[in-house]
N, C-alpha and C positions, 0 to 999 in steps of 0.2 A: 371361546374355543378358537384355537389357532386356525387361521384361514390364509392360504397363500396360493399362488399360481402353480399349476402343474402342466408341464409340456411333455407330450409323448407322441408317438406315431401310430396311427391306426389305419390298416389297409394301405400302408406306405404313404399316408398323408399326415401332415402335422396337425395335432390337436392341442389347443391351448385353452385350459379351463381356469377360471379365476375363482378365488374364494373356496378352495377345497380344504375342509378341516384336516388338521394334522393326523387325527386318528380315524379318518374315514377309511373303510376297507375298500379294496379294489372291486369286490363284488358289488358293493353299494354304488360305486362309481359307474360300473358297467350297466347295472340294471336301472338305477334311478337317475343318474346324471346323463348317461348316453342313451338311455331308454332301449337297451338291447336285451331282450328277454330270453335269448337262446341259452345263456349261461344260467344254471339253476343253483338255488340254495337248498341243500339237503340237510346235512348234519350241523353245518356252521362251525365245525371244529377240525376240518382237514382230514376226515376219515373216509367219507363216501366218494369223493371225487366228482360229484355232480357239478361243482363250480370250476372245474379245471379249465385253464386258459394257457396260452403259450406266450412267453415274452422272449424278445431277442435283444442281444447286446453284442458288442464287439469284444472278442477275445483273441489277442495276438493278431489284430487286424482283420479277423474273419468273423462274420456273423455267427452267433451261436444261439440256438433256440432251445428253450427249456419249458416243460410243462410244469405249472405250479397251481396251488390251490388259491383261488382268489378270495375265498371267504375269510381267511385269516392273514391275508397279506395287506399291508397298508398301501393305499392308492399312490401316495407320494413316492413309494419305493420304485416305481417304474419311470421316474423322471428321466427323460431323454432316452427311453427304450422304445422298442416296437411291441405293441400289444396285438395279439391275434385272438379273436373269439370265433365261435363256430360260424358267424355270419360272414367271415372273411374268406372262407375256403372255396366258395363257388368260383369255377374257372372262367376265364374271359369269354369262352364260348357258351357259358351258361350251364355247362355240365358239372357234375359233382366231382369233388376231390376224390382220389382213390381211397382215402380213409373212409369217406362217406359211402362211396359206391360199394366198397367191400362189405360194409355193414349191411347194406341193403341186400346184396346178392347172397350173403350167408345167413340172412334172417337173424341178425344180431341184435335187433331191437324189438321190444314188445310194448310196454307202456310208454317208453320213450323219455322218461324223466332223466335217467342216467346217461342217455345216449350222447348228448352234446359233450359231456365230460369224457366219455370213452373216445369219441371222435377226436377231441383235442389231444388226448394222450397218443392216439394212433397217428395223428398229424405230426407230433413231435418225434415219434418213432420213425415215421416216413422220412423226415428230414435227417434223422441221425443215421439211418441204415439205407433205405431205398435210394435216397438222393446220391449216396456214395457207392451204390451197387453192392451193398453188404447184405448178407443173408439174414433174415429174421427167423430164428429157430422158435419152436413152440415154447421151449424153456425160457428163452429170452423174452418172448412176448408175455409169458406169465409173470416174470419178474417186473417188467416195465409197466404192466397194467395192474400190479397188486394194489395200487392206491385208488383204484376205481371199483366200486361195488355195484352189483346188479342183483335185483331181487326177483326178476321175472324170467329171463331166458336161460339163466345159467351161463357159464363162461365158455363152453365149447364153441358155439358159433362166433363169439367175439374173438377168441383166439384164432379161429379159422380166418376171420377177417384180417387180423394182423399179418398172418402168414401169406395171405392172398394179395396184399397190396402191391407187391412187385409185378403182378401179372397185368396191371393196367398201364396204359400210356403214361409217360412221366408227367407229373403235374407241373404247371408253370409257376415258378416262384423265382423271380429275378434276383440272383445273387448281387448283381450290380446295383439294383434298386435298394436292396437292404443295406449294402455298404454305404451308398450315398446318403441314405436317411440317417444311419447311425454315425457316419462321419460328421454330418451336419450337427447332430446332437452333441458331439464332443466339443463343439465350438461354443459352449455355453459361457455365460458371464463368469468371471472369477468368483469363487465362493466367498461369501461374507460371513464372518463369525457373528452369531447372535450376541448382542450386547447383554450385559448382566441384567439390565432393567427390562429387557424384553419379556413380555408376559407369556408369549406363546410362539412356537415355531416348529417346523420339521426341518432339521438340519442334516444334510447328507454330505459330509466332508469327503474329499478325495485324498487328503494327505494326513498322515498320522499326527503331525504337530497340530493341525487344525482340530482333529478329533480330541486330542488330549487337552487343548486349550478350552474347547467347548465343555468338556467334562469337568474341568476345574472351575469354569465360570458358572456352570449350571449343574451342580452336583445332584440336584433332585430330579433332573431330567431323566426320562426313560431311555435307556440305551437298548437298541435292538440290532439284530443282524438280519435274519430271515423272518423274525417275529412269529414263528410258528407256535410258540407257547404263549407269547403276549397276545396274539390274536384272539385266543380263547378268552382272555380276560375282558376283551372288548365285546365279543359276540355272546359270551355266556354270563359274565358277571355285569355286563353293561358298564364297565369302567370307562372313564374318559381321561385322556392325556393331553395336556396343553403343550408340553415340551418333549420332543422326541429327537434323539440323536441316533441316526441310522449309520452304522459303521460298515455297511456291506460294500461300499465303493472305495474304502480306504486302500490305496494301492499296496502299502506295506503289509496290510493284514490279509491280502488276497493272494499272497505268494506261497509257493511250495519249494523248499530247498531239499534236495536229496544228495547225500554224500555216501561214501562207502560205509560209514558207521553211524549215521544219524539222519533222521527225518525231522525237518522243521516246518511245521504247518502253520500258516497264518490263521489267526483266530476267526477271520471272516471268510475263510474258504468254505464253500458249501459242502455239506456232508457227502454229496455225490462225488465230488472231486477228491475229498479227503479219503473216502472209503476206497475209491479206485486205487489210490496209492497204497493204502494199508493192505488191500487184497493182493496186490502185486508182491509185496514183501512178506506177507503172512497169509499164504493162500488158503490155509485151513479155516480162516475166519470168513470166507466168502459167504457161506450160507447165513451165518449170523448177521453180517452187515447188510445183506440183501433183505433181511427180514426187519430191518429198522424202518418202521412206518412204511409208506409207499414212496415211489419215486418222486411224485410232486412235492412231498415234504422234504425229501433229501436234496432236491434241487434248490430249495429255499433255505432250509435250516443251516446254520453254521456250526462248526465244531466248537468255537469259543462260546457261542450262545448256549449250546447244549451243556457245556461244562458249567457256565455261570448259573444256569437255572438250577442245576444240582439235584434233580429229582432222584430219589433213591432207586427208582426203576428206570432211570435213563440208561439206554443200552451202550452208549459209547464209553461211559466211565469205567465199568468193570474191565473192559479191554485195555483202556489207557492205564489203569492201575496195574494190571498184569504186565504191561509193557514198560513199566517204570517211567512213564511220561512225566515231564516237568513243564510247569507253566512259567511264562514271563509275564509279570504284572508291571505295568508301566503307568506313570503319571507324568505331568508336565515337568516335574522336578527330579525324577529319578526312576529307577526300576529295581525290581527284586525278583527272586525265583522261588518256587516251591514245588514239591511233588504233588501230583494230583490228589492222592489220598489225604494229604495234609491240608489241602485247600478248604475242606469242609469242616465247619465247626458245629453243625447241627442240622436240623431238618431245613433244607433249602437256605442254609446260612453258610457264609464263606468268609475268607480273609480279605476279600476285595474292598479296598477303601473307597470312600465316596468320590475321590478324584482319580481313580485308577481304571484301567481297562486291561483285560487279558489280551495280549498281543501275539503270543506265540505258544505253540505246543511242541516240545522237543521230545523225540522218541529215539532212544538208542537202538541200534540194529545189532542183535546178537546172532551171528550167522549159524551157530550150532544149537540154537534154542528151538524147542518144540512149542508152537503157539496154537491154541485153539480156543473157541468160545462157543457157548451154547445159551439158548434162552428157552423158557417155557412161557407160553401165552395161551389165552383161551382160544384165540383164532391164530392160525399159523402165520398169515400175512397181515400186514397193516394193523398191528396191535402192539401195545406195550407189554413189557414183561411181567410175569408173576414172579419169577426168579431168573437170574442170569449168573453164569459163571464163566470166567475167562482165566486161562492158565498159560503161563510161560515157564518152561522147564528145560533145564540143561542136564543131560545125563552123560557122564564120562565113566567108562569102564563099568557100566551097569549101575553106577551110583548116582543118585540125584545130587548134583553139586550146587545147583541154584534153582530156586522155584519162587514164583510169585503168583498168587491167586487173588483175583478181584471178583467181588460178588455184588449183585444188585438185588433189591427186594428183601434183604435179610436184616436190615437195620434202618435207622432214620436217615442214613446217608450212604452213598456208595463207599465201600470199604474193602480192606484186605482181610483174608482169612489167615491172620498171622499165626495163630496157634497151630493150624493145620499145616502151614508152611514149615514151621519148626519141627513138627512131627515127621515130615517127609525129608527135610534137608539132611543130607549125609546118609540116608538109608539106601539099601539096595532096592532098586525099582523092581517090585514084584507084586503079584496079585494080593498077597497077604498084607503088604505095606499099604497098598492103595485101599484095601478094605478097611484097615484100621483107621486110615485117614478119613475115609468116607463116613465112618461112624463118628469120628471126632468132629468133622465139620457140621454134622447134624446137631451137635450139642454146643457148637461154638457161639451161635447167635441166638437171640431171642426175638424172632420176627413177630409181627402183628397179624391178627386176623382181620380181613376186610372183605369187600365185595368180590375181590378177585380170587382169594384163596384163604384157607385157614392157616394159622401158625404151624400146626402139625404138618399140613401138606407141604408148606414151604421148607420146613426142616428136613422132611424126608426127600423132597425133590432135589435139594442142593446136594445131598449125599449121592443120589442117583446120577446126577450130572458128573460128579467126580468119578464115579464108577465107569460112566460112559467114556470119560477121558482115558482111563486105563485100557478099556477095550479098543479104543481107537489107536492108542499107542502100540498095543500088542498085536494088532491086526497085521497079517502078512502083507 
């Protein structure tokens, strides 16, 4: 198993650990190597939030802190970053951090198992909002804490704690100290490409040419971004990976370009950043995107990784299909392009060659289009879809001139409702036309029955979501 050195900062002090396996999780590193037991393991799949920690990195020269799930994050992914666990929050005078004190004062903890994870999510919220004198609304707190589950107290006192944090004296967290640590971290040794004969490694390139060369040299290596899906293969299937290429630091893949008629999102852009841009351009998708897992997952998972995984119930794909998104696939010798819906060839199978990476997702901006998206899931927050529907529609003089419908959970891959689109395109937009289309989309697919829902339920549900789209369109 690959073992190599890992350097990061803990409580603003440098930590250097030797012989860390490539596929060791961050939670294992915290609890077993550092012997810090405040961070808990609950579900080991990024659902419950008991393992939440905060990592810091420089973004545009400023430190940026993010709550993540440590149970499905590889330890080496925090190379040269700052790691905060619940043990780091005690103030210099020995007092509790406002995130901790607010939980105490609002009686937000009972058995205490989930509490460290909630506190770390609250700490990230504190740095995002309170540090900059921004108001934390109850609605915002509910969204940001949706990745943390509590089985004892219920959520009212915890939401109370989030809103109460600004009432305490400001916590001490030196901006200058964080910048100094992270600036020191950027002065790492130049990256060295792993040689073809190397048996094991964790490679985190910072340039696209290095990533593509590593991909060409080691086509069997595991490629990860946030590893939020791959992490489950380690924790649940107990898989082991000797060669890992982590593209989350590749500069060209972390960029976002916005023009008047197009969005170009780098494949390694975290979902939290990508969704923020999409919500700004397509505001009716906000609730849909906020319901994608929990915030700690969205802070780690990347858009390119979500696309490459290709789950038929992956929430980003139906929306990208509806938006007519195109992918750039690049290798060391060239590049090509394809539409998102044409990228998939079967269940979790796609067109990506062994030496290629997804590098960009391009989305045209149609100023006069009506875009919305819905999902149904067993749990409202922090759950994957039973079915999902996304729609982009242009109506001129009352007639549907253009329409694209992306669906999830209705086939072995994310796909378009092409027959339903053809039924609506060129039609006068009316209740009868949408009802006819809703009945049609119920018959267009042959979904499966599984532990989440029956095939009959899925077929009925997708029609109901299309009817809901009509009601939203026709609402005053």
